[in-house]
C-alpha positions in Angstrom: 2.0 -70.2 11.0 4.3 -73.4 10.1 2.8 -76.8 10.2 5.2 -77.9 12.8 3.8 -75.2 15.3 0.2 -76.1 14.4 1.2 -79.8 15.3 2.6 -78.8 18.6 -0.4 -76.9 19.7 -2.7 -80.0 18.6 -0.4 -82.4 20.5 -0.4 -80.0 23.7 -4.3 -80.0 23.5 -4.4 -83.9 23.2 -2.2 -84.3 26.1 -4.2 -82.0 28.3 -7.6 -83.5 27.6 -6.3 -86.9 28.4 -4.6 -85.5 31.5 -7.6 -83.3 33.0 -9.9 -86.2 32.1 -11.8 -84.5 29.5 -12.3 -87.8 27.9 -13.4 -89.9 31.2 -17.3 -90.9 31.8 -16.8 -90.7 35.3 -14.4 -87.7 36.2 -12.0 -88.2 39.0 -14.4 -91.6 39.6 -17.4 -89.5 41.0 -19.9 -91.0 38.6 -20.1 -88.0 36.0 -18.2 -86.4 33.0 -16.0 -83.4 33.4 -18.9 -81.2 32.0 -21.3 -81.8 35.0 -18.2 -81.5 37.4 -17.2 -78.2 36.0 -20.6 -76.7 36.4 -20.9 -78.1 39.9 -17.5 -76.5 40.8 -18.2 -73.0 39.3 -21.6 -73.0 41.1 -19.6 -73.8 44.2 -17.1 -71.1 43.3 -19.8 -68.4 43.5 -21.2 -68.2 39.8 -24.9 -68.7 40.7 -26.5 -66.4 38.3 -27.1 -68.6 35.2 -26.4 -66.0 32.7 -22.8 -65.4 34.5 -22.6 -69.2 34.8 -23.1 -69.5 31.1 -20.3 -66.8 30.2 -17.9 -68.1 32.6 -17.9 -71.7 31.0 -18.8 -70.6 27.8 -21.4 -72.9 27.4 -24.4 -72.7 25.0 -27.8 -72.5 26.8 -28.9 -75.5 25.6 -26.0 -77.7 27.0 -25.9 -75.7 30.2 -29.7 -76.5 30.7 -29.0 -80.3 30.4 -26.0 -80.2 32.7 -28.1 -78.2 35.5 -31.1 -80.8 35.2 -28.9 -83.5 35.5 -27.2 -82.1 38.7 -30.8 -81.3 39.9 -31.9 -84.6 39.6 -28.9 -85.8 41.7 -30.0 -83.5 44.2 -26.8 -81.6 44.1 -28.1 -78.2 43.3 -31.3 -76.5 43.1 -32.2 -73.4 40.8 -34.8 -70.8 41.4 -36.0 -67.3 40.4 -33.4 -64.7 41.1 -35.1 -62.7 44.1 -33.3 -59.4 42.8 -34.2 -59.8 39.1 -37.4 -62.2 38.4 -36.2 -62.4 34.7 -33.5 -64.7 35.7 -32.6 -67.6 37.5 -30.0 -68.5 40.2 -28.2 -72.1 40.9 -27.1 -73.0 44.6 -25.8 -76.1 46.0 -27.6 -78.3 48.2 -26.2 -79.7 51.2 -25.2 -82.9 49.0 -23.8 -80.6 46.6 -21.3 -78.8 48.9 -20.2 -82.3 50.1 -19.7 -83.0 46.3 -18.2 -79.7 45.5 -15.1 -80.3 48.8 -14.7 -83.8 47.4 -13.8 -82.7 43.8 -11.7 -80.2 45.4 -9.8 -82.5 47.3 -9.2 -84.8 44.7 -8.4 -82.1 41.9 -5.7 -80.7 44.3 -4.4 -84.4 44.5 -4.3 -84.8 40.8 -2.4 -81.2 40.3 0.2 -82.1 42.9 0.7 -85.5 41.3 1.3 -83.6 37.7 3.9 -81.2 39.4 5.6 -84.1 41.1 6.5 -85.6 37.9 8.6 -82.6 36.6 12.1 -82.0 38.0 11.6 -77.9 37.5 8.0 -77.3 38.8 8.4 -73.6 38.6 9.0 -73.6 35.1 6.2 -75.8 34.7 3.8 -73.4 36.5 5.3 -70.6 34.6 4.6 -72.1 31.4 0.9 -73.0 32.6 0.4 -69.2 33.6 1.3 -68.2 29.8 -1.2 -70.7 28.3 -3.8 -69.9 30.7 -3.5 -66.1 30.0 -3.3 -66.5 26.3 -6.5 -68.8 26.3 -8.1 -66.5 28.5 -7.3 -63.0 27.8 -10.7 -62.0 27.1 -11.8 -62.6 30.6 -9.3 -60.4 32.4 -11.1 -57.8 34.6 -9.8 -54.4 35.9 -11.1 -53.8 39.3 -10.3 -51.2 42.1 -8.7 -52.9 45.1 -7.8 -51.9 48.6 -4.2 -51.4 48.6 -3.9 -53.7 51.8 -6.0 -56.4 50.3 -4.9 -59.7 49.8 -4.8 -59.4 45.7 -3.0 -56.3 46.1 -0.2 -57.8 48.2 0.3 -60.4 45.8 0.7 -57.9 43.3 3.1 -55.8 45.4 5.1 -58.7 46.3 5.9 -60.1 42.8 6.5 -56.4 41.8 9.4 -56.0 44.5 10.7 -59.5 43.8 11.1 -58.6 40.0 12.7 -55.2 40.8 15.0 -56.9 43.1 15.9 -59.2 40.4 16.2 -56.6 37.4 18.0 -53.9 39.4 20.3 -56.6 41.0 19.4 -55.4 44.6 17.1 -55.8 47.5 14.0 -53.7 46.6 12.2 -52.2 49.8 8.6 -51.1 48.9 9.1 -48.8 52.3 11.9 -47.0 50.9 10.2 -46.4 47.6 7.7 -43.8 48.6 5.2 -46.3 49.9 1.9 -44.5 50.0 -0.3 -44.2 52.8 -3.6 -46.3 52.4 -5.5 -43.1 52.2 -3.4 -41.9 49.3 -4.4 -44.8 47.4 -8.2 -44.6 47.5 -10.9 -42.0 46.6 -11.1 -39.0 46.6 -7.2 -38.8 46.6 -6.2 -41.9 44.6 -6.9 -45.2 43.4 -5.1 -48.9 43.0 -6.2 -51.2 40.1 -5.9 -54.8 39.8 -6.1 -56.7 36.8 -7.0 -60.2 37.4 -7.7 -63.7 35.7 -10.0 -65.5 38.1 -8.1 -65.4 41.1 -4.8 -64.7 39.3 -3.4 -61.2 39.5 -1.9 -60.5 36.2 -1.1 -56.5 36.9 -1.6 -53.7 39.0 -1.1 -49.9 38.9 -1.8 -47.1 41.6 -2.5 -43.4 41.6 -1.0 -42.0 44.6 -2.8 -38.8 45.5 -0.6 -36.0 47.0 -3.0 -33.5 48.3 -1.7 -30.9 45.7 -2.2 -30.4 42.0 -0.5 -33.6 41.0 -0.5 -37.2 41.6 2.1 -40.0 41.2 1.8 -43.4 39.0 3.2 -46.1 41.4 3.5 -49.7 41.4 2.7 -50.4 37.8 3.4 -54.1 37.3 2.3 -56.8 34.5 2.9 -60.6 35.3 5.3 -62.1 33.1 3.0 -64.6 31.8 0.8 -61.5 30.8 3.3 -59.5 28.9 3.0 -59.0 25.2 -0.9 -58.4 25.2 -0.9 -54.8 25.5 -2.1 -55.2 29.2 0.7 -52.5 30.3 -0.9 -49.7 27.8 -4.1 -50.5 29.1 -2.9 -50.3 32.8 -1.7 -46.9 32.2 -4.7 -45.8 30.4 -6.6 -46.9 33.4 -4.3 -45.0 35.6 -4.9 -41.8 33.4 -8.4 -42.1 33.1 -8.8 -42.5 37.0 -6.8 -39.6 37.7 -9.0 -37.3 35.4 -12.0 -38.7 37.3 -10.5 -37.8 40.5 -9.8 -34.2 39.1 -6.1 -34.6 38.9 -4.7 -32.8 35.8 -0.9 -33.7 36.2 0.5 -37.2 36.8 4.3 -37.9 37.5 6.1 -41.3 37.9 9.8 -42.4 38.6 11.4 -45.4 37.1 14.6 -47.2 36.4 16.3 -47.0 33.1 16.9 -50.7 33.3 13.3 -51.1 33.0 13.7 -50.2 29.4 10.3 -51.5 28.2 8.4 -49.4 30.8 10.6 -46.4 29.9 9.7 -47.0 26.0 6.0 -47.3 26.9 5.9 -44.1 28.8 7.5 -42.1 26.1 5.3 -43.6 23.5 2.2 -42.7 25.6 3.3 -38.8 25.6 5.1 -38.8 29.1 7.7 -36.0 29.1 11.1 -36.8 31.0 11.7 -34.0 33.8 14.1 -33.3 36.8 13.9 -35.6 39.9 11.1 -34.8 42.1 11.8 -37.1 45.3 14.5 -38.9 47.0 13.6 -42.4 46.4 16.9 -44.4 46.0 16.1 -46.7 43.3 14.8 -44.4 40.3 17.2 -42.6 37.7 14.5 -41.2 35.4 11.5 -39.3 35.9 8.3 -38.5 33.9 5.3 -36.2 33.9 2.2 -36.1 32.0 -0.5 -33.5 31.5 -3.8 -34.8 31.6 
């Protein structure tokens, strides 16, 4: 790595530290530094188990204990033994803590809006921020089953359709693309898996059960900000593993040759090109894999 690249990263770090208030003794003028505010925020977001809270914020035990004691002394949180596991403890907001959490949320939203308003091309700024967020937190990406009609699935599918419309230079309609029934995308017939970083969806893939000896891989998508990290291969491996667990021995998928990255991935992962097996108007390539 060249020195100018190192310098650019360090300059970025300095700018962010100043902009987010990391150097302020009173973050957002609420009387406590950023560290204590972040702990309060994380508890308000649902990270109540202290071990999960420590892992989420990447804090050592000693520092987290000091920050928790300070928030307790202010009457903003309380800690107690976990009723489901007496070996661990949980933290929760008091009424005053909930009020302070809401104030922080409002002030933080206002600061974010101010940053966006400074930039002529806000979308470019947001896209760049997403890339940085994923690059710094890639180890925190979680894979989980989701209902095909859930909010996070809808976000993925909307982004999937928008990207295909752009790449294929047409209006991509999910309903015309073999849109699965909800029952086909959940056990025992199939599944739908979302990769997310916090509340940011960064990928998805579905296994559409057909009721016969094979199933289809559908809606494989990776967010632009998460590309180049090997996530697509992980998503496909997740789909194949899920299919095996459901007792499926053959998977099929369709794609378009314009999506050359996906085509290359499928071939590298041992998928074999076959004849057309549906009347979907969008694909021109068809693949199969024996599990």
